[in-house]
N, C-alpha and C positions, 0 to 999 in steps of 0.2 A: 925854416919850414920848407919842406919839399912839396912841389906841386904834383898832384897825380895826373898822369897822362890819360886822356880818354881814349878808349879803344872802340872802334866801330865793329861790333860783333857781326854785322851783316857782311863785312868784307872777308871774314874767315872762310877758308876753302871748304870746311866741313859743315858750314851753316847753309842749309838750302834756302832758296828764295821764299820769302814770306810776303803774302799779300793780304791786306786788310779788306774784307768784303764790305760792300755797301749794305745797308739794311735790306734793300730790294734783292740783292744777290743772295744774301743769307736766307731770306724768306723763300726764295726760289729753290735753294739747296734743300731746305727742310721739307718743302712740298714735294720735291722730286723723290726724296727717299722716305717720305712719310714719317719723319722723326721730329723730335723737339730739340731745342738748344741743349738741354741737359743730357741728351743722348750722345752728343759729340764728346770725344775726349777733351780734357781740359788743360789749359795752361794758365798760369797765374799772371796777374796784372804786373807783378814785379819781375817777371822773367826778363832777362836782358834784351831778348829780341822783341818782346811785347813793348817794352819801354822805347826801343829804337824806332819802331814803326808807329808808335802812338796808340797802341791798342788799349782800350778801356774795358771795364767789366761789361759783359753783355755782347761784346763784339765777336765776330767769327773771323778766324785767320785761316787762309788757304796756304798750305805749305807745298811747294812744287819741288820735288826731288828728281833729279835726272837718274835714269836707270840704264846701266850698261848691259843688263841681261834680259830685260823684257821690253816693254814698250818704251818710247822715247822719254816719257816722264810719268811719274806717279804723283797724284794729288792727295793730300791729307788735309783734314780740317780740324781746327781746335776752337773750343769755346773759351773765352777769356773770363776768368772770375777772380774775385778778391781772395787773397789768402787769409785763412782764419788766424787770428792773432791770439 
């Protein structure tokens, strides 16, 4: 029997930094933009990065992507939800 090697997806050069927001930070984000959780783009709870950072349904993840052509970085947000089976 062969043992599968675990790969840390967060160390891949094409995976930007992902940060799990606290509930207070998520609420502040929603208030700032006058939106609801469901207005944010979604990522699934079983996404490899969501698993790696411990994101669960209802969490908000901030994605920080470095930019070589505009500002120093661009922030994206994702709402974590369960995948329908």
